[in-house]
C-alpha positions in Angstrom: 195.9 160.7 111.2 198.5 160.6 114.0 199.9 157.2 113.0 201.1 155.4 116.1 198.4 154.3 118.6 198.0 156.8 121.4 197.2 153.9 123.7 200.6 152.3 122.8 202.4 155.6 123.5 200.7 155.9 126.9 201.4 152.3 127.7 205.1 152.7 126.9 205.2 155.8 129.1 203.6 153.9 132.0 206.2 151.0 131.6 209.2 153.3 131.8 210.9 153.6 135.2 210.0 156.6 137.4 206.9 158.6 138.3 204.8 159.6 135.3 203.0 162.9 135.6 199.5 163.6 134.3 198.9 167.4 134.1 195.3 167.9 133.2 193.8 170.0 130.5 190.3 171.5 130.5 190.3 172.6 126.8 192.4 172.4 123.7 194.5 175.4 124.5 195.5 174.1 128.0 196.3 170.8 126.3 198.6 172.5 123.8 200.4 174.3 126.7 200.9 171.0 128.5 202.4 169.4 125.4 204.7 172.4 124.8 206.0 172.1 128.3 207.2 168.6 127.5 205.0 166.3 129.4 204.5 162.8 128.0 200.8 162.3 128.8 197.9 164.8 129.1 195.0 164.1 131.3 191.5 165.6 131.1 189.9 167.0 134.2 186.2 166.6 134.7 186.3 169.2 137.4 188.0 171.7 135.0 185.7 170.9 132.1 182.6 171.4 134.2 183.9 174.8 135.3 185.0 175.9 131.8 182.2 174.4 129.8 179.2 175.2 131.9 180.5 177.3 134.8 179.3 174.8 137.4 180.9 172.5 140.1 182.0 168.9 139.4 178.8 167.2 140.6 177.8 165.2 137.5 176.2 168.0 135.5 178.3 167.5 132.3 176.7 164.9 130.1 178.5 162.1 128.2 177.9 163.8 124.9 179.3 167.1 126.1 182.3 165.4 127.6 183.0 163.4 124.4 182.9 166.6 122.3 185.2 168.5 124.6 187.7 165.5 124.7 187.6 165.3 120.9 188.8 168.9 120.6 191.6 168.2 123.1 192.7 165.0 121.4 192.7 166.7 118.0 194.9 169.6 119.3 197.9 167.6 120.5 200.2 164.7 119.5 200.6 163.2 123.0 198.4 160.5 124.6 195.3 161.9 126.3 194.1 160.0 129.3 190.3 160.7 129.7 188.5 161.3 132.9 185.2 159.5 132.0 183.6 159.9 135.4 181.5 156.8 136.2 181.1 155.9 132.5 177.7 157.7 132.6 175.6 154.8 133.7 175.8 151.0 133.9 178.2 148.6 132.1 176.5 149.1 128.8 177.0 152.9 129.1 180.6 152.3 130.0 181.1 150.1 126.9 179.7 152.8 124.7 181.6 155.6 126.3 185.0 153.8 126.1 184.3 152.7 122.5 183.7 156.2 121.4 186.6 157.7 123.3 188.8 155.1 121.6 187.4 156.0 118.2 188.4 159.7 118.6 192.0 158.7 119.5 192.2 158.8 123.3 195.3 157.1 124.8 193.5 156.0 128.0 190.1 156.1 129.7 189.5 156.1 133.4 186.3 155.2 135.1 185.4 155.4 138.8 183.2 153.5 141.3 181.1 156.4 142.6 177.3 156.5 142.4 176.1 158.7 139.5 175.7 161.6 139.6 179.2 161.7 141.0 181.1 164.5 142.5 184.7 165.7 142.8 186.6 163.1 144.8 187.7 165.7 147.4 184.1 166.7 148.2 182.0 165.4 151.0 178.9 163.2 150.6 180.3 160.6 148.1 178.7 157.2 147.6 180.2 154.2 145.9 178.6 151.4 143.9 179.0 147.7 144.8 182.4 146.2 144.0 180.9 143.6 141.7 179.1 146.2 139.7 182.3 148.2 139.1 184.1 145.0 138.1 181.5 144.5 135.3 182.0 148.1 134.2 185.8 147.4 133.9 185.2 144.2 131.9 182.9 146.1 129.5 185.5 148.9 129.1 188.1 146.3 128.2 185.8 144.7 125.7 185.1 148.1 124.1 188.8 149.0 123.8 189.7 145.6 122.4 187.3 146.3 119.5 188.9 149.7 118.6 192.4 149.9 120.0 193.7 147.0 122.1 196.5 149.2 123.4 194.2 151.7 125.0 194.9 152.0 128.7 192.0 151.4 131.1 192.2 153.1 134.5 190.0 152.3 137.4 189.5 154.8 140.2 188.2 154.0 143.6 186.7 156.5 146.1 186.3 153.9 148.8 188.9 155.3 151.2 186.6 158.1 152.6 183.5 155.9 152.3 184.4 152.4 153.4 188.0 152.6 154.6 191.4 151.3 153.6 190.6 147.6 153.5 187.9 148.3 151.0 190.4 150.2 148.8 192.7 147.2 148.7 189.9 144.7 148.2 188.5 146.8 145.3 191.9 147.6 143.8 192.8 143.8 143.6 189.4 143.1 142.0 189.7 145.9 139.5 193.1 144.8 138.4 191.9 141.2 138.0 189.0 142.5 135.8 191.5 144.2 133.4 192.4 147.6 134.7 195.9 148.7 133.7 196.2 151.0 136.7 194.2 151.7 139.8 193.7 155.3 140.9 193.2 155.7 144.6 191.4 158.8 145.7 192.8 160.5 148.8 194.9 158.0 150.7 195.6 159.5 154.2 199.2 158.7 155.0 202.5 157.5 153.6 202.1 154.2 155.4 198.7 153.7 153.8 200.1 154.6 150.4 203.0 152.1 150.7 200.5 149.3 151.8 198.3 150.1 148.8 201.2 150.0 146.4 202.4 146.7 147.9 198.9 145.1 147.9 197.5 146.0 144.5 199.2 144.2 141.5 199.0 147.1 139.0 200.5 150.6 138.9 199.0 152.9 141.5 197.9 156.4 140.6 196.6 159.3 142.7 196.2 163.1 142.5 197.2 166.1 144.5 194.9 169.1 144.6 195.8 172.3 146.6 193.6 172.3 149.6 192.2 168.8 148.8 191.8 165.7 151.0 195.1 164.1 149.9 197.9 165.1 152.2 200.6 167.3 150.5 203.0 164.5 149.7 206.1 165.5 147.9 207.1 164.0 144.6 210.1 162.3 146.3 207.8 160.7 148.9 205.5 159.4 146.1 208.5 157.9 144.3 209.8 156.3 147.5 206.3 154.8 148.1 206.3 153.3 144.6 203.5 155.4 143.1 203.6 155.2 139.4 201.2 157.9 138.1 200.4 161.3 139.5 197.5 163.3 138.2 197.7 167.1 138.7 194.2 168.3 137.8 194.5 172.0 138.6 197.9 172.8 137.2 196.4 174.8 134.3 192.9 175.7 135.7 193.8 177.4 139.0 196.7 179.5 137.7 194.6 180.5 134.6 191.7 181.6 136.8 193.9 183.6 139.1 195.6 185.3 136.1 192.3 186.3 134.5 191.0 187.6 137.8 194.1 189.7 138.3 194.0 191.1 134.7 190.3 192.0 134.9 190.6 193.6 138.4 193.7 195.5 137.3 192.0 197.0 134.2 188.8 197.8 136.1 190.8 199.7 138.7 193.4 201.4 136.5 192.0 201.5 132.9 195.7 201.0 131.9 195.9 199.2 128.6 199.7 199.2 128.6 199.7 197.4 132.0 197.2 194.9 130.7 199.4 194.1 127.7 202.3 193.4 130.0 200.2 190.8 132.0 200.0 188.2 129.2 201.7 186.8 126.2 202.0 189.0 123.1 199.8 188.8 120.0 202.6 187.1 118.0 203.3 184.6 120.8 199.6 183.6 121.1 199.3 183.2 117.3 202.3 180.9 117.6 200.7 178.8 120.4 197.6 178.1 118.3 199.6 177.1 115.2 199.2 180.0 112.8 202.3 178.9 110.9 200.8 175.6 109.8 197.7 177.4 108.5 199.8 179.9 106.6 201.7 177.0 105.0 198.4 175.4 103.9 197.2 178.8 102.6 200.3 179.1 100.4 199.8 175.5 99.2 196.2 175.9 98.2 196.1 179.5 97.0 197.1 180.9 93.6 200.1 183.2 93.5 197.8 186.0 92.2 195.6 185.6 95.3 198.5 185.7 97.7 200.0 188.8 96.1 196.6 190.5 96.3 196.3 189.6 100.0 199.9 190.0 101.3 202.0 191.6 98.5 204.2 188.4 98.4 203.9 184.7 98.1 206.8 183.9 100.5 205.8 182.5 103.9 208.7 184.1 105.8 208.0 187.5 104.3 204.3 187.3 105.2 205.1 186.4 108.8 207.8 189.1 109.1 205.6 191.9 107.7 202.6 191.0 109.8 204.7 190.9 113.0 206.6 194.1 112.2 203.4 196.0 111.4 201.8 195.2 114.7 205.0 195.7 116.8 205.7 199.1 115.1 202.3 200.4 115.9 202.7 199.5 119.6 206.2 200.9 119.7 205.0 204.1 118.1 202.2 204.3 120.7 204.6 203.7 123.6 207.0 206.4 122.3 204.1 208.9 122.1 203.1 208.1 125.6 206.6 208.6 126.9 207.0 211.9 125.1 203.7 213.1 126.5 204.7 212.1 130.0 208.0 214.1 129.7 206.1 217.2 128.6 
C-alpha cells in the first residue's frame, strides 16, 4: 500500500502556485524515468499506449480493459500520482462510472475524460466529432459519483475538443458547464492563440490545462507564455515516446549498418544502470530476507547484500574491460 491518497497528492500539486507539468508515460519503465527526473505528477498517454501496446494509431482501438491493465502496471511502478487519460470513458455515463471506479480502485491520482464521439482519435488529428454538451455533463457527474465511492480526493479532468469542431465560444460554454458538473480542471485541446488562451483562462472557473505536441495543432507556446496566460497544467504527451522511438531507430540502424557491438553498447545505459532503474536492489533485499543463509552462500558465496552487488558488477565490468583491451591490442598489431 502507498499510504497517502494519490488523489490528495495530485490535488495538492494542482493547488500550489505555478505551472504544473504532466509528462506522460506509455508503460511502467517510462513512468519510472519520469518519477526519477523529479516530476510531481505522471500522466498516461493514450496515443503512446496505443503505439506501444498494439502498434497502431490513437483512433480508439485500445479497449477499456487493455487500458486499465496498462495503467495498473504504471501506477504500481511509481510513488507519484498518475493522471489517467481515459479517452471518452469507453461509452456512455454508465461506462464512465465503471471506468473511473476501477481506475480509482487501482490507485490512480486523477482520471480525465473527453467529449469526443467514440471511437475517438488523437486531438491533433482531423475528422474529430464531439458529443452534445449535456451528454458530457452527465459523464462528468457519473465520474464524480464513482470517485466519491472510492477516493473522494481523486481529481477529475474534463477535456473538450470543441475548438476545432465548434469554435471558441463552444469551448468556453462547455468549459463552464463541465466545471459546474464537478470537473476539477478543464483541458482545452489546441487553442489557437495567446489571446484565446487568456480568454479561456479568464472565463472558465477551474484550472485550465492543455498539451503541446511537436508538430501538433497547438501553437508552440513557451512555458513563460503559458504561465503569463494563467494556464495551470501542461501535458507533455510525447516527452518519453518520441525520443525513445528515435533512439531505438538510431541504435537499430547503426548496428544493421556497422555490426559494431561496442558502438551499440555506447548508445544506451549500461547493464548495471538499467538494473538500478528497474529496482534490482529492492529484490535483492527481499531475497536476503526470505532465503536461508545456506541458500545464499550456495547462490552467491556470501549472504551480504553489498558484497553480492559488488561481485556481480565487477564480474560483468571486468569481462567488458578485458574484451576492450583485447580489441585495442589487436588494432595496434
